[in-house]
Every structure is written in C-alpha cells, then in structure tokens.
C-alpha positions, 0 to 999 in steps of 0.5 A, spaced: 686 167 801 689 160 802 696 160 805 701 154 803 704 155 810 697 153 813 696 147 809 700 143 814 699 145 821 705 144 826 704 141 833 709 146 836 709 154 836 713 157 830 715 164 829 710 165 824 705 164 829 707 170 833 705 177 831 711 181 829 713 187 834 709 184 840 711 181 847 706 176 850 706 175 857 705 167 858 705 163 864 708 156 864 704 150 865 709 144 864 715 142 861 716 135 858 720 131 854 717 129 847 720 125 841 721 129 835 717 127 829 722 129 824 728 125 828 726 118 831 732 118 835 731 125 839 727 127 845 727 134 846 724 138 852 717 142 850 714 147 854 707 148 854 703 155 857 697 156 860 691 156 856 695 155 849 694 148 845 701 149 842 708 147 845 714 150 844 720 146 843 725 149 848 732 150 844 738 151 848 738 159 848 731 159 851 732 154 856 738 157 858 735 164 859 729 161 863 734 156 867 738 162 869 732 166 872 728 160 875 733 155 876 735 148 873 729 144 876 724 145 870 719 142 874 719 148 879 718 153 872 710 151 873 706 157 874 712 162 873 711 168 868 715 169 861 715 173 856 715 171 849 717 175 843 718 174 835 725 176 833 730 173 827 737 169 828 742 166 823 741 159 821 745 156 816 747 163 813 740 166 812 736 170 817 730 166 819 724 168 824 725 165 831 721 165 838 725 168 844 723 167 851 725 172 857 723 170 864 719 175 867 723 179 873 730 178 869 735 183 871 741 186 868 745 185 874 744 179 879 739 181 885 743 186 890 746 182 896 746 184 903 752 188 905 757 184 909 757 186 917 763 188 919 764 186 926 768 191 930 773 190 936 772 194 943 778 198 941 775 200 934 768 202 937 771 206 942 775 209 937 769 211 933 765 213 938 771 218 941 772 220 934 764 222 933 763 217 927 758 212 927 757 210 920 761 203 920 758 201 927 753 195 926 747 197 930 
C-alpha cells in the first residue's frame, strides 16, 4: 500500500511516527536551535535522541516539562532519559495528534525536603528529659 503521508518524509518527528498506546523510553543526545523549513525567520530548539535519526521540534509544553525536572540549562539534558508518547491536543479547534515528553523520575510532588532541625535550649532539654519525652530532641 502506498500512503500519501509517506510521500514527503519530514526531517522531524510527528505524532504519526509513533505507535499509538506505547511509551518509548529514550535518552537525550543533544538539543540545538535550528531554522524551521516553513518559517525562515524562526529558529526553534530541536531535541535529538540517542540512536534515532529524526529530532523533535521542542514545543513549549514539552520544553517546560523537561526543564521542570532536568533544569533550565539544555546542555545538561544530554544523557538524561525521557518517555515519549503519542496523545492528542486541540489545535485550531480540531483534535490532532501530538507528541509528549515526560522526564523520567518526575514525581507528582516535589522531592521530600529534610525536616527542619529544632534547636532546644538547655531548659527545654531538661524539661523534655524530666518529662520522659525525647521525640523532639535532635540527637
């Protein structure tokens, strides 16, 4: 079968390139700004993955997701794992295919912070010891 969608292959990944219902674990190779073929005035970041030829034009949604986990410096994303999956989004009032990235290790909540250490005065320590309680004494 000859498909129209395959007649003009793209340099960049598109939703149709991904299998529906699967998540792909990939490793970031590098990110670089490139002029877009359809807009001579625009340069956009393109993310490339180890072992893959096509890059993904990094939209704001995917860029924010990765930056929220891996940090703002795109040079430091190299070698970090991400999950890529196909979904849909609204564009110009229509539902269209979309690629989403999720940095591996993302947590629904921020990483736990160590509990603050409470410094007790000598009097508080003596009161705690006399009372038989030691739960708040930082030893």
